[in-house]
DRENNULO-959060 format. One record per atom (N, C-alpha, C, O): residue in one letter; x, y, z. Coordinates in steps of 0.05 Angstrom, whole numbers, plus 5000, padded with zeros to 4 digits. Atoms other than C-alpha are relative to their C-alpha. Last residue first. Layout:
AXYZ/...
***
This chain:
C501550204984/C714654589258/C500650035030/C499649885046/Y502650055012/Y716355159210/Y498449795016/Y495949785014/G502149914983/G721955429254/G497249954988/G495350074998/G500749735008/G727255359201/G497750125015/G496650335008/D498149814987/D730354759235/D499250294994/D500050475009/Y500450024971/Y724354309218/Y501850195015/Y501150285037/G502649894994/G724454539146/G499450005030/G498250195041/G500149794979/G731854409146/G497450125006/G497250315021/N498349775005/N733554029084/N499550235019/N500250465013/K497250074996/K730753369109/K501950244996/K504050255009/Y499550084972/Y723653639119/Y503049955004/Y504250055023/F500449764984/F723454009052/F500749945029/F502050095043/R497749845004/R726453389018/R499850265017/R501850355028/M497850134985/M721052949048/M502650174998/M504050205017/F500649974972/F715453409024/F502449905017/F503250035036/R499749714994/R718653448955/R499550055030/R501150195043/K497249964998/K719352678953/K500650305007/K502550365021/A499150124974/A711952618969/A503050055004/A503950125026/T500849814979/T710453098912/T500949905027/T501850055044/A498349765002/A714452668864/A499450215021/A501250335033/Y497550074988/Y710852048889/Y501950244999/Y503450285019/S498250185014/S704352378870/S502549935017/S503050055038/F497849865012/F698852658914/F502049804988/F501949564995/E500949885025/E692152308925/E502350164987/E502050234964/F500349715000/F695151848978/F499150104973/F499449964952/N501249894976/N695051118998/N499550305000/N498150405018/N502350144989/N696250678938/N498650145022/N496250095027/R502250005020/R700751168900/R497549865011/R495349945005/I501049725003/I705051288962/I497650004981/I495550114988/W501549954975/W705650538975/W498850285000/W496550325008/Q502650135003/Q707650438902/Q498350055025/Q495950095022/A501549855020/A713250948910/A497249894996/A495250034994/F501049754989/F715450618975/F498450164980/F496350274987/Q503049995001/Q715849908949/Q498950275008/Q496450315008/G501049995027/G723249858931/G497050034997/G496050044975/H498249885019/H725449649001/H498849984972/H497949774963/D498050185012/D719449449044/D501650154978/D500550324964/V500950135024/V715850029078/V502349834988/V504649924988/I501650234993/I718350189148/I499249834976/I499249594976/K498350194985/K724050679135/K498649745006/K499849535011/E498150115019/E719951029081/E501849805013/E502749605001/A501350225014/A714351119132/A502049864981/A501949624978/S500450224982/S718751529178/S498849764986/S499749534990/V497350104995/V721051979121/V499849765019/V501249565015/L499250165023/L713752039101/L502849895003/L503349664995/L501650254999/L711752269171/L500849824977/L501149584980/G498950174978/G717452779171/G498549745003/G499849535007/G497450115007/G715453039103/G501249825021/G502349615015/I500550215020/I708153109124/I502749874992/I502949634991/R501150234985/R710453499186/R499449774981/R500049544988/C497850114983/C714853969145/C499049745014/C500449545014/M498250135019/M709354089093/M502349865015/M503149645008/Q501250265008/Q704554219150/Q501749854980/Q501949614981/C500050194977/C709154739180/C498849734992/C499949524999/F497250104996/F710455069113/F500049805023/F501449595021/S498349804988/S702955119101/S502849885003/S503149645001/H497150055002/H699854619053/H501650245011/H503050374995/R498649755005/R692554579072/R503049955000/R504049795016/T502249825007/T687953969071/T501150284993/T499950424977/T499949925027/T694253539069/T497650184991/T497450254968/L498449775005/L695053509144/L499950114972/L500550344967/R501049774985/R689353039161/R501550264994/R500350474994/D502749945011/D691252549106/D498950255014/D497750425000/V499549865025/V698552569128/V497450094989/V497150324980/G498749744994/G696652379199/G500450174975/G499850414975/I502049834988/I691851839176/I501150275006/I499850485001/I502049935021/I696951539129/I497950195011/I497350394999/I498749815018/I702251559184/I498150104979/I497950344973/Q499949754985/Q697651209233/Q501250224983/Q500350454984/L502749905000/L696350679180/L499850275015/L498450455007/L500449885026/L703850599172/L497250124997/L496950334985/E498449755000/E704450489247/E499750144973/E499550384972/D501549804984/D698749979245/D501550275000/D500250484997/E502349935016/E702349599189/E498350215014/E497450405002/E499049825021/E708849619229/E497750094982/E497650324974/T498350155019/T705049319287/T501050214980/T500150444980/L500449955029/L702449769343/L501949834984/L504349814990/V499750265014/V702349469413/V499650034970/V498449854957/D497650154991/D703550079458/D500549744984/D502749634986/A497649885012/A698750529419/A502549845008/A504549864994/N498449894978/N692850069438/N502750094988/N504049944975/K497650144992/K688649959376/K501450155023/K501450405024/E500750204980/E681650239371/E502549865012/E502449765034/E500549864975/E683950879336/E499349805022/E499649865046/C497549894990/C687050479279/C499650125028/C501250095046/I498250224993/I680950059267/I502550105014/I503350005034/E501150124976/E676350669269/E501849775010/E502349745034/L499649824978/L680751049219/L499049875026/L500449895047/K497150004993/K681150469171/K500550175025/K502050095043/E499350274990/E673550379173/E502949995009/E503549895030/N500650004972/N672351129165/N500749735013/N501449725037/S502650114993/S675951089099/S499550015030/S501449995046/M499650204979/M681651559085/M497249905007/M495450065013/
***
């Protein structure tokens, strides 16, 4: 994550975030969590990615993952599946 993106995002007022700003917040959140992959972090990453998938234009999510993260689309789907299949109910988050 570039410092420039982080500074721009942090300068914005949280009440007036555009979809692009919201996606940037998600990228920053995932970037901070991917340093270690504990169950809790995997769950949080999955939840953030589920949110992003709802915002990104239909059919563009895989490319958005490739453009913004060092992990693969398959790994992103694993994080999301963990979240959707009860990671949040299992006390990990």
